[in-house]
C-alpha positions in Angstrom: 19.4 26.6 -38.6 19.0 24.7 -35.3 21.8 26.7 -33.7 20.1 30.0 -34.8 16.8 28.9 -33.3 18.5 28.0 -30.1 20.3 31.3 -29.9 17.0 33.1 -30.6 15.3 31.2 -27.8 18.0 32.0 -25.3 18.0 35.7 -26.2 14.2 35.9 -25.8 14.4 34.1 -22.5 17.1 36.6 -21.3 14.9 39.4 -22.5 11.9 38.1 -20.6 13.9 37.9 -17.4 15.1 41.5 -17.7 11.6 42.7 -18.5 10.1 40.8 -15.5 12.8 42.3 -13.2 12.0 45.8 -14.4 8.2 45.3 -13.9 8.7 44.0 -10.4 11.1 46.8 -9.5 8.7 49.4 -11.0 5.7 48.1 -9.0 7.7 48.0 -5.8 9.1 51.5 -6.3 5.6 52.8 -6.7 4.4 51.0 -3.5 2.3 48.5 -5.4 3.7 45.8 -3.2 0.9 43.3 -3.7 1.1 43.5 -7.5 4.9 43.2 -7.3 4.6 40.1 -5.2 2.1 38.6 -7.7 4.3 39.2 -10.7 7.4 38.0 -8.9 5.6 34.8 -7.9 4.2 34.2 -11.4 7.5 34.8 -13.2 10.0 33.4 -10.6 11.6 36.8 -10.2 13.3 37.9 -7.0 11.0 40.4 -5.2 14.0 42.5 -4.1 15.6 42.8 -7.6 17.4 46.2 -8.0 16.7 48.6 -10.9 17.0 52.4 -11.1 13.7 54.2 -10.4 11.5 54.8 -13.4 13.9 52.8 -15.7 10.9 50.9 -17.2 9.2 54.2 -18.0 12.4 55.5 -19.7 12.7 52.4 -21.8 9.0 52.5 -22.8 9.3 56.1 -23.8 12.4 55.4 -25.8 10.7 52.5 -27.5 7.7 54.5 -28.4 9.9 57.3 -29.8 11.8 54.8 -31.9 8.6 53.3 -33.2 7.2 56.7 -34.1 10.3 57.7 -35.9 10.4 54.4 -37.8 6.7 54.8 -38.8 7.4 58.3 -40.1 10.3 57.0 -42.2 8.4 54.0 -43.4 10.7 51.5 -41.6 9.0 48.4 -40.1 9.0 48.4 -36.3 11.5 46.1 -34.6 10.0 43.0 -33.2 12.2 43.0 -30.2 13.7 46.0 -28.4 17.2 45.2 -27.0 16.8 45.8 -23.3 20.2 44.4 -22.7 21.8 47.3 -24.5 19.5 49.9 -23.0 20.0 48.7 -19.4 23.7 48.8 -19.2 23.9 48.4 -15.4 23.8 44.6 -15.0 20.3 43.8 -13.9 21.1 40.1 -13.4 22.4 39.6 -9.8 24.8 36.8 -10.9 27.3 37.6 -13.7 27.6 33.9 -14.5 24.1 34.0 -16.0 25.5 36.1 -18.8 28.0 33.4 -19.6 25.8 30.3 -19.2 24.5 30.4 -22.7 28.0 30.0 -24.1 28.8 27.1 -21.9 29.8 23.8 -23.5 30.1 20.7 -21.3 32.4 17.8 -21.8 31.7 14.3 -20.6 34.5 12.2 -19.2 34.2 8.6 -17.9 35.3 8.4 -14.3 35.2 4.7 -13.6 33.6 1.3 -14.0 31.1 0.2 -11.3 28.3 -2.3 -11.1 25.1 -0.3 -11.9 25.7 3.0 -10.1 22.3 3.9 -8.6 22.8 7.4 -7.1 25.2 10.3 -6.6 25.5 13.3 -4.3 27.7 16.4 -4.2 28.9 17.8 -0.9 27.4 21.2 0.1 30.7 23.0 -0.8 31.0 21.2 -4.1 34.4 19.7 -3.2 33.4 16.1 -3.2 30.9 13.8 -5.0 30.0 10.3 -3.8 28.3 7.5 -5.7 26.4 4.4 -4.5 26.1 1.2 -6.5 24.2 -2.0 -6.7 27.4 -3.9 -5.7 27.0 -2.2 -2.3 30.1 0.0 -2.7 30.3 3.7 -2.1 33.0 5.7 -3.9 34.1 9.2 -3.0 35.7 11.6 -5.6 37.4 14.9 -5.0 36.3 17.7 -7.3 39.1 20.2 -7.7 37.8 23.8 -7.7 40.4 26.5 -7.8 39.4 30.1 -8.6 42.7 31.2 -10.1 42.4 30.7 -13.9 46.0 29.4 -14.3 45.4 26.7 -11.7 41.9 26.0 -13.1 43.4 25.1 -16.5 45.9 22.9 -14.7 43.0 21.3 -12.8 41.1 20.5 -16.0 44.2 18.9 -17.4 44.7 16.9 -14.2 41.1 15.6 -14.2 41.5 14.6 -17.9 44.6 12.7 -17.1 43.0 10.9 -14.2 40.1 9.8 -16.4 42.2 8.3 -19.2 41.2 4.8 -20.3 42.7 1.9 -18.2 46.5 1.7 -18.5 48.7 -1.4 -18.3 49.0 -0.9 -14.6 45.3 -0.9 -14.2 42.5 1.6 -14.2 43.4 5.2 -13.3 40.5 6.9 -11.4 40.2 9.9 -9.1 38.6 7.8 -6.3 39.9 8.9 -2.9 37.8 6.6 -0.7 35.8 3.3 -1.2 33.4 2.0 1.5 31.9 -1.4 1.7 29.5 -2.0 4.6 26.0 -2.6 3.2 24.8 -6.0 2.2 22.2 -4.8 -0.4 22.2 -2.0 -3.1 22.7 1.7 -2.2 19.6 3.9 -2.8 20.7 7.4 -1.8 23.5 9.4 -0.2 24.0 12.7 1.6 26.8 14.7 3.2 26.7 16.2 6.6 26.5 20.0 6.2 29.4 20.8 8.6 31.6 17.7 9.1 33.3 15.0 7.0 30.5 12.5 7.4 28.7 10.8 4.5 25.5 8.8 5.1 24.0 6.2 2.9 20.5 4.6 2.7 20.1 1.1 1.3 17.8 -1.8 0.6 19.1 -3.6 3.7 17.0 -1.3 5.9 20.0 0.6 7.2 21.4 4.1 7.3 25.2 4.1 7.7 27.6 6.9 8.7 31.1 7.0 7.2 33.9 9.4 8.2 35.8 10.2 4.9 38.5 12.2 6.7 40.1 8.9 7.7 42.0 7.3 4.8 42.0 3.8 6.3 38.3 3.7 7.2 36.3 1.2 5.0 33.3 0.6 7.2 30.6 2.7 8.9 31.3 4.0 12.4 27.5 4.3 13.2 24.5 2.5 11.9 20.7 3.2 12.1 18.6 0.1 11.7 15.3 1.1 10.1 12.3 -1.2 9.7 11.9 -0.6 5.9 13.9 -0.4 2.7 15.6 3.1 3.0 15.0 4.7 -0.4 16.2 8.3 0.3 18.1 10.2 3.0 18.5 13.9 3.7 20.4 15.8 6.4 18.8 18.8 8.2 20.9 21.9 7.5 21.9 22.0 11.2 23.3 18.4 10.9 21.5 17.4 14.1 18.6 15.5 12.3 18.2 13.4 9.2 15.2 12.2 7.3 14.7 8.8 5.8 12.3 8.1 3.0 11.4 4.4 3.1 8.7 2.0 1.9 6.7 3.4 4.8 4.5 6.3 3.6 5.7 8.7 6.3 9.3 9.9 6.4 11.2 8.8 9.4 12.9 11.6 11.3 16.0 10.7 13.3 18.0 12.6 15.9 21.6 12.1 14.9 22.9 12.2 18.4 20.4 9.8 20.1 19.2 7.9 17.0 15.6 8.3 18.3 13.0 8.0 15.6 10.0 10.4 15.3 7.0 10.0 13.1 4.5 12.7 12.2 1.4 12.6 14.4 -0.5 14.8 11.9 -0.3 13.1 8.5 -2.8 12.8 5.7 -4.5 9.6 4.7 -2.0 7.8 2.5 -2.8 4.6 0.6 -0.8 1.3 0.4 1.2 2.6 -2.5 2.7 5.6 -0.6 6.3 4.5 -0.4 8.7 7.5 -0.6 11.0 7.7 -3.6 12.8 10.9 -2.4 12.8 13.2 0.6 14.7 16.5 0.6 15.0 19.4 3.2 14.7 23.0 2.2 17.8 25.2 2.5 16.8 26.4 6.0 15.3 23.2 7.2 11.9 24.9 7.7 10.2 22.5 5.3 10.8 19.2 3.7 9.3 17.5 0.6 8.5 13.9 -0.3 7.9 12.4 -3.7 6.0 9.2 -3.5 5.1 6.1 -5.5 1.4 7.1 -5.4 2.2 10.1 -7.6 1.9 12.7 -4.8 4.2 15.5 -3.8 3.8 16.4 -0.1 5.2 19.4 1.8 5.9 19.0 5.5 6.7 21.4 8.3 10.3 21.0 9.3 9.6 21.6 13.0 6.3 19.9 13.7 6.7 17.3 11.0 3.0 17.9 10.0 1.9 17.8 6.4 1.2 21.4 5.4 0.2 20.6 1.8 -0.4 17.5 -0.2 -0.5 17.7 -4.0 -2.3 14.5 -4.8 -1.8 13.2 -8.3 1.0 15.6 -9.0 2.1 13.1 -11.6 -1.2 11.4 -12.2 -1.2 7.8 -11.3 2.5 7.5 -12.2 5.3 7.5 -9.5 6.7 10.9 -8.4 10.4 10.0 -8.5 12.1 13.2 -7.3 11.4 16.6 -5.7 13.6 19.4 -4.5 13.2 23.0 -3.4 14.5 26.2 -5.1 17.0 28.1 -3.0 14.5 30.7 -2.0 12.0 28.0 -0.9 9.2 29.4 -3.0 9.0 26.5 -5.4 9.4 22.8 -5.7 10.7 21.0 -8.8 9.3 17.5 -9.2 9.8 14.6 -11.7 7.7 11.6 -12.4 7.3 8.5 -14.5 4.6 10.3 -16.4 7.5 11.9 -18.4 6.8 15.3 -16.9 9.0 17.7 -14.9 6.9 20.2 -13.0 7.4 23.4 -10.9 5.0 24.0 -8.1 4.4 27.1 -6.0 4.7 26.2 -2.4 2.3 28.8 -1.0 -0.6 27.7 -3.1 0.2 24.3 -4.5 -0.3 25.8 -8.0 1.4 24.3 -11.0 3.6 27.1 -12.3 5.6 25.5 -15.1 5.7 22.2 -16.9 8.9 21.0 -18.7 7.9 18.6 -21.5 9.9 16.8 -24.2 11.7 14.1 -22.2 10.4 10.6 -21.8 11.2 8.8 -18.5 8.8 6.0 -17.6 11.1 3.1 -16.4 13.9 4.4 -14.1 13.8 6.5 -11.0 14.7 9.6 -12.9 15.7 12.9 -11.4 15.1 16.5 -12.5 17.6 19.1 -11.1 18.4 22.8 -11.4 21.8 24.0 -12.5 23.9 25.9 -10.0 22.3 29.3 -10.9 18.7 27.8 -11.1 18.4 29.2 -14.6 18.1 25.8 -16.3 16.5 22.5 -15.5 18.1 19.2 -16.5 16.6 15.7 -16.8 16.9 12.5 -18.9 15.2 11.3 -22.0 15.3 7.5 -21.8 14.5 6.5 -25.4 17.2 8.8 -27.0 19.7 8.4 -24.1 20.1 12.1 -23.9 20.3 14.8 -21.2 17.6 17.4 -21.8 17.9 21.1 -20.7 15.1 23.6 -20.4 15.1 27.3 -19.7 13.7 27.3 -16.1 11.7 30.5 -16.7 10.2 30.0 -20.1 10.1 26.1 -20.0 11.5 26.1 -23.5 13.7 23.2 -24.4 17.1 24.7 -25.2 19.5 21.8 -25.6 19.8 18.0 -25.8 23.1 16.4 -25.2 24.1 12.7 -25.9 24.7 11.2 -22.4 27.5 8.9 -23.8 26.1 6.2 -21.6 25.1 2.8 -23.1 21.5 2.9 -22.1 19.8 5.8 -20.4 21.3 7.3 -17.2 19.4 6.5 -14.1 20.5 9.4 -12.0 21.7 13.0 -12.5 23.0 15.3 -9.9 24.2 18.9 -10.3 27.0 20.6 -8.3 25.6 23.3 -5.9 28.6 25.6 -6.5 29.7 25.4 -10.2 28.8 24.4 -13.7 29.3 20.7 -13.3 27.1 17.6 -12.9 27.4 13.9 -12.7 25.4 11.2 -14.4 25.1 7.5 -13.4 24.3 4.8 -15.9 23.0 1.3 -16.0 26.1 0.6 -18.2 28.3 0.6 -15.1 29.7 4.0 -15.8 29.8 7.3 -14.0 30.3 10.5 -16.0 31.4 13.9 -14.8 30.3 16.8 -16.9 32.2 20.1 -16.5 32.4 23.5 -18.2 34.9 23.3 -21.1 37.3 26.2 -20.6 
């Protein structure tokens, strides 16, 4: 029965997406641009979605004709008209969206570490790095081959590498291990163009590691900050980076000169304004901070001035994570009030709220999947990973995390159906589509 309800929820969500796309396209084709923008913004639908002219009118006419015919024959009207069959031209721009409902993920244990605190995928999805309380940073290679024959071989290889410890010792797909911090790692990020990984830690430093060099164990450059570095984020150009620290204003560093800049136009922030997470948008035109005072703040990426402050976004509870959608129209935030929220950047309006997962203890994350069709987060009491439909905010699945104790971090690949979870049980788990 639960499976049938899940399937029904997914079908209805897909139907709503197609209907919203048709409405936006219809309004745009009839030069009702302002109305099209309003519907697109309210329903998270691309404004430039393609559909044949008057397709919505055709479908409405067909539906009314069917309803009239059924009424004359005494047949109850259908509750849902199958737009998917009627469309027939592939309204969804990404064909993977059609398959995502059938995806089943497997969890495999990748290694034993001391309380892994954070993880980050490289922009191309080829690598994933983890940072731990034991001050170590470990780099994994994620094999992604498009050819289906090689992909099956790849899955087999990953499974082999993640087998339990053998007599010769643990077998893990770790290609680099770095030790150069003296206190726990808080966050990581990859340079957008080069083989450089940066880390922020409790020892007030940001360190640069070149993972192209197999023998390198220590950082080749170090930024000494004045505060505990809680979060780091590279500008898409790679020339600047942001550091979210115990200071209420993000520190902007020039990567070439290491000069630090602070915003001269910042709102009044109280003593509890430490930044839990900072993230750039896809173009670098904006960045967002999630703070311990519960606020989400949006900043101009050029002037570093605060353009919008959403005070009390998570009430009096900490805001623990925040990230942009790819089109930079929305921000997804998570907080210790056990809420995951979607905000419209232009107005600061709360668009969606994803409920049903409790997270009040750990610095929990909320992330989109690679197509931004689903939202993932963590339920601490049940030790489960919770998935919502991003558009309808319906909870569509709950997966046992297989960690002993709730995961403290979840990070999704930007390029494929895979994500990583980090637990307080000293394990890292890689989740991938089960082919």
